N, C-alpha and C positions, 0 to 999 in steps of 0.2 A: 909445717915449714912456712917460711916467710918468702913470698913470691913477688917478683917484678914481672908484670904481665904485658906482653906486646902483641897487638893483633887488631882485628877489625871485623865488622859485619857479623852475620848470624853465627858462624862457626866460632869466632872469637868469643861472642856472648855466651854460647853454650859451654865452652871450655871454662870460661871464667866462673860461671854459675856452678859448674861441677866441682871446682876446687873450693869455692866458698861453701857449698853444701856439705862437704866432708870436714869442714872446720879449719882449712888452711887460712893463713893470714895473707891478704893481698896488700903489699906495701904500696903499690902504685900501678897505674895502668897507662901505657903509652899507646896512643891512637893516631892514625894519620889524620891531619886536618881535612875537614870537608871543603870541597870547592864551593864557590858562591852559588847559591840556589840548590845545592845538594841537600837531601834530607839528612837529618842527624844519623850518624853511624850507630848501628845497633849496639855495638860493644860500649861505645862512649855513653850512650843513654843508660845502659844497664849499670855501668860502673858508677855513674853519678847518682842513680837511684839507690845504690847501695851505700852511698856516702863515701866512696873511695876517691883517693887522690888521682886526678887524670891529667896527663901531659899530652899536648898536641904540638910537637915540634915539626917544623917544615922539613927538617933533616935530622936524622939520628946520628949524623957524623959531626954535628956541631959540639963545641965545648960545653954549651949549656945542657945539651941532652946527656952527655957523659957525666956531668956534675950531678944532674938530677938522679941518674941511676946510682951513682956512688952514695948519695945521701939516703937512698932507700935501704941500704944495708941488707939486701936480699940474700937469701940462701941460694936461690936459683931463679933464672929467667925462663919464662915460658913464651914461646912464639907460636901463636895460633892464627894462621892465615894472615901473613904479613906481606904487603906489597911495597912497603918502603925498604930501601937498602939499609941493612943493619950491619955496621962494620964490626969486625971481630974485637976491636978495642972496646966497643960498647957491650958486646955479648959476653965478654970475659969478666966483666966487673963483679957480678954476683959470686958469692963464695964458691959455689959449685958450677959456675958458668951458666950457659943457656942451652936449652934444647928446642928444636923446631919440628913442626909437623909439615909433611909434604905428602900429597895424595898420589903417590906412585911408588913402585918398588925400585927405589934408587939402586944403582945409578941410571936405570932406564927412565926416560921421559923427564929429565930435568927441564925446568922452565915453568912458565906461568899457566899453561893450559894442559896440564899433565893428566887430566881426566878425559878430556876430549880425544886426544890423539890415540890412545890404545883402542878406544871404541871405533874410531874412524878406520883404524887399520885392521879391525876384525879380531883383535886379541880376545882370548877366552878367559884371561885372568888379569887382575890388577891388584892394587893394594896400597898400603901407606907405609911411610917411613918416619921414624923419629930419629933425628940426627943432630949433630953439633953444627951450628951455622959457622961458616968461614967466609972470607971475602970472595970466594968463588961461588957462584950461584948453585945451590943445592949440591955442593961438592964435598961437604964435611963427612966425618966418620959416622957410621950408622950405629945406633944404640938398640933400636927395636924395629921390627917389621911385622905387619899383619897382611895376609892375602885375602882376597875375595874373588869369587867368579864373576865374569861378565856373561850373562845369559845371551843366547843368540838373538833375542829380541829386546834386550834391556836398553833403555835410553840413558842418556847422561844424567837426567834427574833421578832415575831409579838407582843407578850405581852410586851416586853421591849421597842422596838423602837416606836410602835404605841401608847402605853399607859404609862408605868411606867417612861419612859425617859421624855417626855414632861410634864406629870403631876408632876413629881418630881422637875423639874426646876421651874415650876409655884408655887409649894407648898413651896419651899425654900424662894421665894420672899415673899409670903403671911405670912409665919411664922416669917420671920425676921422683917417684919413690925409690927406684933402683939407683938413680944418680946420687941423691942425697944420702942414701944408706951406703954408698960406695960399693954396690953389688953389681954394677953394670959392666958391660964390655963395649969397647968402641972398635968397630971394624972398618978399616980403610976401604973406600969404594974401589971396585975393580974398573979401572979406566978402559979396559978392553971391551967392557960390556956397556959403557956409558953412551947416552945419546942426549942431545939437547934439541928441543923444539920450541919455537916462539909462540906468540899469541895465536889462538884459533879464533879468527875474526871473520868479517864479511867476505873477504877475498877467498879465504880457505873454505868457507861455507857454501860457495856457489856450486850448484849441481851441474855436472857434465853428463848429460843423458847418454852420451856415446860410451861412457864407462860401463864396466860390467855391473849388472844389477846388484851384485853383492856389495860392490864399492859404493854405489849410490845409496843403498839401504843403510850401510854402516855409517855413511856420512850423515844421513838424516837422523839416525839414532844419536850420533855424537853431538848433534846440535840441538837436541830437544831436551830442555826447553829453551836453551840459549846457546849460540846467537840465532839459531833458526836457519836450517839449510834453505837456500832460496833459488828461484828460477824466474824467468820472465814469462808472463802469461797474461793474455788479454791486454797487452800494452803496458803492464805495470809489474813491479816486482812482487812476488808472492813467496812467503815463507811456508815451508811444509813441515808439519809436525807428526801427528799420528798417521801411521801407514802400515801396510803389509807388503811382503815380498812374495812374488809368484815366479817360479822358475819356468822357463820354456823347455819342454822335454824333447820335442821333435821339430824338424824343419817345417813340417806341415802346419804347426801351431803358430808360426811366425806371422804376424799381421802388422804391416807398416814398418816404419823406420824408428830408430831411437829418437825420443823426444816427441813422438806423436801421441795424442790422446786416442786410444783405441776403443775405450768403452766408458760409458757414464751410467752408473746405476742410481738407485734411489738414495744411496748413502755415500758414494765414492766416485773417484775418477781413476781410471787405469792409464798409466803412462809407460810407454816403451823405454827400455834400456837394453843394452846388450845382454842377452842371456835370460831375459825375463821382463817382468813388468812390476812397477810400483803401484800399488793400490792406495791412493791418497784418501785419507779419511778426514783429516783436520788440517786447515791451512789458515794463513793470515795475510790478507792483502796489505801492501805497503800503506802505513798510516791508519789501518783499520784494526778490527778485533778478530780474534780467532773465530772461525766458523766452519761448518760442515763443507766438505769439498763439493758435494753435489749441489748444495745451496749456492755456492759460488758459481758453479757451472750454469745453473739455471738463471742466475742474475745476469750473467754475461753472455747468455745464449751460446755457450760452447757446444760443439757437436763432435762426436767421435770421428777420428781419422781426418777431419777437416782442419784441425788446429794443431800446429806444431810449436813446440817450445824452442826457445833459443838455447842450443846446446854448445 
């Protein structure tokens, strides 16, 4: 098939290479322009290395972008991790229209941070959707879905790179074949089951140690490796990454208040939350590099029960 490809970053690169590897023809690649000082986009670099035609329009709503798409005479458009708004008038130009990848089980978790939110909420399952893009964000009819578990200790990085990334590339290939062959079905999303969540950024990633230990643990998992769940410690912001959760079983086991450091071992720091403790193994001081939590405690002369975090 002859493909118009729209995307960016590593997922876009991997999807592009998968279509090329099986012999599909890439008529052209649309990438978001890099900002000044930003490193070259991985998809753009890969497309140029393959000698493909690359377009970088500031807006895909422009007449120039639509004309470029028409001139490609593509059988189908493939959207693989796209942060630019793609109007339906642009997406409908290929003969069989365009299909888009989204890393959630639509209509749940519409929006740009759809991998973070289900982990932060403690969901046990997530997945991906291949759907028809419309002018409503992540609201178009569903063509194909794949599910994957979220393990009780799985981080954002593990869910994405071990499951949603490879499953998503394979699903785009499968859905493209179905659409071009006219063998697909399009299912309208059930609005009664829909949700939209915005970006999961620094404000959302701040730890409240007065929350239940399950909520704190899920938040840290949902932010690992990015954006990093954070707290104030030793006078500066510290992002927490690798950790373990320990539940408190009896009142007699309660020691200190939420946000207090109650134990420092050779490898970790134990911090109180409601219902248990978070054992921090790896953290990153603001402006610094990742390091062992116990090393941080030694450098800053932290002591158990004497240091309280900002909750």
